[in-house]
N, C-alpha and C positions, 0 to 999 in steps of 0.2 A: 895445166891449164885450172884458175882458179876458177874452184869450183861454182861460187855461185855467182860469177859472172856467166863463162858459159851455159851456166840454166834459163842464165836468161834470156843469151842468144838465139837460145833452144827455144824456148819456147816464141819467143820474136818468128826467127824461118818454120814456126812450123803455124804460128796465124797468119802470114805472107803462101803458104803453100796452100791456107784452106780460102784466100781469098781469091786464087786465080781457078782456084778448082782443082788443086794437088789430087790426089788417090790415098797417097802415102805418104801422110805429114811427118811424120815424127821418122819416117825411111827418109824422106829430106831435109828432114833437122841435122843428122845423126852426119847423111851426109859434108849440110856447108859448112857441120862442125868439124871433121873432119879434115875438112877445106881448108881449113883458119890457123888449121895447128900446120899442117903442111907450110903452109906461106909466113904462118911466124915464124920455124925454123929455117925457113931459107936464105928470107931477109933480114933474119936477126930485128923484127919487132918484135911490140908488148905479142900477149894475147887479145892483149883490150886489142890494139889498133888495129890487128889482123882479123879479129870476128867483126868488126867495124864496120871493118873496107868490104868485106863480105856480104856486112847486111845493107850500105847501101848500094852498093852491084844491085844486090836480090830487091833490095824495093824498088829501085829504079822501075830495076823489068816488070815488076811486079803494077805499079800505074799504069806501066804501057798494055797491059793482058790485063788487065781488069774491067771487066767492062760490066758494073754492075750491082745492089747490094742483093740480086733475086740468087734465096738457095747457095749464100753464101752463111758464113756461122757468123754472128755476130754483127752482121750485117754494114754497113758502111766504111771501111778503111778511119782514123783518121783527117789525112787528106783530102779525104771528098767531106768534108765533116763540115769544114769554115773557111771561108774566103774573108773577101776585103770588106764584106757591111758585117757577118760574122767572126771577128777573130777570136782566135781561142782566151780562155781565162785560166793562172795556173792557177792551184795550190803546189806549194813547194816543202820539202819534209823538210828538217831542219843539216840538216847534211846541204844543200843545195841553193844555200837563199847566197853564196854570190850570183851564183848563174841564173838567178832572180835578177838582180840588180842588174844584169848582161842584156837577160828580156826585155824587162824593164828601158833600158838602153834601146832595146831593137824596138820598145813604141807596142808592149805587153800586156798586158794587166798579171802582176805575178804575189802574188799574196804566201805572206807564212801564216800557223797557226798555232803560234807556241804551249797556247796550253789547255789545245789537243794530244793525249796520249798519241805518240808512231804505226798504234795497230789501229786507231779508229782514221785516220786524214783519211784513207778510200770513204769509207763513209761521209765526215765532213764532205772530201768533194763533192761524192754523187747527189748528199744532200743538198751544194749549194750550188750546185751544174758545170762542175769547172775541171779544170782538164790535173787529175793530182799530178803531180812534177817527182821523179823517185829515185836513188840508188835502189833501192830496195828492190830485188828479182820476185822477192815472191811473193811480188805484190800481183802478178801476173799470174800465180794459180785462182786466186780471187774469181769466184760464181762471178758477178757483176764485171771484171772485167772478161772472163770468155766468154761473154755474153753481150758484150756491144753500150752496160747498157755503163758503163765506168769508162773514159781512152785515161789511159795512164804513158805519161814519155818516162820507159825507160833510161834511164843515164847508168852507166859503168862507172860509180866513184875513179876505178885508173885511165880514167882519159885526161889528160887534160882541159882545163878550163874548156877554149877553143874547139876542142874537139868532139865536146858533152853538146856546148851552144853549134854545129855544125848538123850534127842527128838529129836533135829535137830539128832545127830546121829543117829538117828533107824530113823526117819522119811526120812531122803535119801540114810538110806546102809551105812553113812562112816564110812572106814577103817583109826589110824594110818597112816598120811605121814611125811616122812621128814619135820621138823620143819621148819617155816618159821619168817622173822625179827616179833617179836610182837609189835615191836611197829608201821610198816607199812605194811607188808609184803611179802618185800619183800625176798626171794630167799640168801640162806644162802651160801657163800663159805668159803671153809678152806684156810685157807692161814696160813702159814710157821710161827711161834711160831714169828723166826729174823725180821718177817717184822713188827709185829707190838707189839717187842718189850718193842718203847713207851710206849706205852695206856697199856702195862699190868700191876695188883696194882703188887705191888712187890711181899710184900706177895701170892700172886697168879701164880705168875713165879715159885714158887719155887715148886711146887707139880703139875701145872697141864701145856701140850701143846702142847694142841689141842686148839685150835680157829681158830672161823667163823670172816670175817664182810661181813653183810651187801651187796648185790648186790643194794642198791638203796639210801639204808639213808648212808650207810658203818660203823653203831655201831657194835661196837664186840664185843662177847658174850664167852663163853666157857661154858661145862657141871659140872659148880658147884651144890655145897649141890642146890642153888632157885632151878636151872632146874632141879633137884632131884626130887625134889618137886611137878613143875609142868607135871613133866614125867606119878610119880604116877597117879595126878586128873586124866589124861589122860586117862592114864593104867583102872581107873574108871571109868569114866564117856564114853568113847569112842567105848574104844576100851573091854568095861564090855557085 
């Protein structure tokens, strides 16, 4: 089993046990990792998929059992920190640019910081009040993560894009919101057809009357077959 992936899930399992008041979080984490190993071997799936399945099951149980932050290490868990009026905003490490695009399509701000060195991303996310989206399991060992100052959405790179998106959605309790520009994350502004007619492909103009322009990068969008495929994937992964 990949050591980095196992390390990341073990850290997650320990935090879950802390949230619900477990007495020996290390023992519980080892038990769940061993269960995932057995599942991977018996069902012929990858270790990452088995660990993710155990994590999602245990997370659902933790959500039911969690009664509040009093006396819990790290304060409130991520899913309890955000709601429709206060959605999470993401800072993504460079390896997760594709996932950032899908989060934008689901309606969430997801930024990259190309000028910031990887080891400085946690501090940059904390400074800007953003959730850090990362594939680096070592980040989970940082003090600012353990004490609850920084929320980290960790996703193992061994999962598919859809699996990564689903894990993040369940982890943070995401729901589908109005889509944002997948290229830059800007808001999409409804725009009159006549105002952008010169930019519309002639065949598209024959059947489509609803258009949107990104408020930040000025890209033009419409709900064509490509968007319908994206929306179907989002319904399966985020709204599932």
